C-alpha positions in Angstrom: -32.2 49.2 -3.4 -34.0 51.1 -6.2 -32.0 54.2 -5.3 -28.7 52.3 -5.5 -29.7 50.9 -8.9 -30.4 54.4 -10.1 -26.9 55.5 -8.8 -25.4 52.5 -10.6 -27.1 53.5 -13.9 -25.9 57.1 -13.5 -22.3 56.0 -12.9 -22.4 53.6 -15.9 -23.8 56.3 -18.1 -21.1 58.7 -17.1 -18.5 56.0 -17.8 -20.0 55.4 -21.2 -19.9 59.2 -21.9 -16.2 59.3 -21.0 -15.5 56.3 -23.3 -17.3 58.0 -26.2 -15.5 61.2 -25.5 -12.1 59.5 -25.4 -12.9 57.8 -28.7 -13.9 61.1 -30.3 -10.7 62.9 -29.2 -8.9 61.8 -32.3 -11.3 63.7 -34.4 -10.4 67.0 -32.9 -7.5 69.0 -34.4 -4.0 68.2 -33.1 -3.4 71.9 -32.4 -6.4 72.0 -30.1 -5.5 68.7 -28.3 -2.0 70.0 -27.6 -3.4 73.2 -26.3 -5.9 71.5 -23.9 -3.6 68.5 -23.0 -6.3 66.3 -21.5 -5.4 62.9 -23.0 -3.8 61.8 -19.7 -6.7 63.1 -17.7 -9.2 61.3 -19.9 -7.2 58.1 -19.6 -7.2 58.3 -15.8 -10.9 59.1 -15.7 -11.6 56.0 -17.8 -9.6 53.8 -15.4 -11.1 55.1 -12.2 -14.7 55.5 -13.4 -14.6 52.0 -14.9 -13.3 50.6 -11.6 -16.0 52.5 -9.7 -18.7 51.3 -12.0 -17.5 47.7 -11.6 -17.4 47.9 -7.8 -20.9 49.4 -7.5 -22.4 46.8 -9.8 -20.6 44.0 -7.9 -22.0 45.4 -4.6 -25.5 45.8 -6.1 -25.6 42.2 -7.5 -24.1 40.8 -4.3 -27.0 42.2 -2.2 -29.5 41.5 -4.9 -28.5 37.8 -5.1 -27.7 37.0 -1.4 -30.4 39.0 0.4 -33.1 36.5 -0.5 -30.8 33.8 0.8 -30.5 35.5 4.1 -34.3 35.8 4.4 -34.7 32.0 3.6 -32.1 31.1 6.2 -33.9 33.2 8.8 -37.2 31.5 7.9 -35.7 28.0 8.3 -34.1 28.7 11.7 
């Protein structure tokens, strides 16, 4: 579970980095942005990494919250 938490933190940090990079794109010269043409790629990366981050945190908290419930049920029966 600790390893999965570490993976979640890494994915969230990468997502945060992509968001900061996307925000800073407007500070680069327009000539350079037209040459590189990565605005669409950054937008898609934001969408997919945010979805991935959301799903891994949902899975983590699902097992974190309901695993003790499973142990308690096993102790009762």
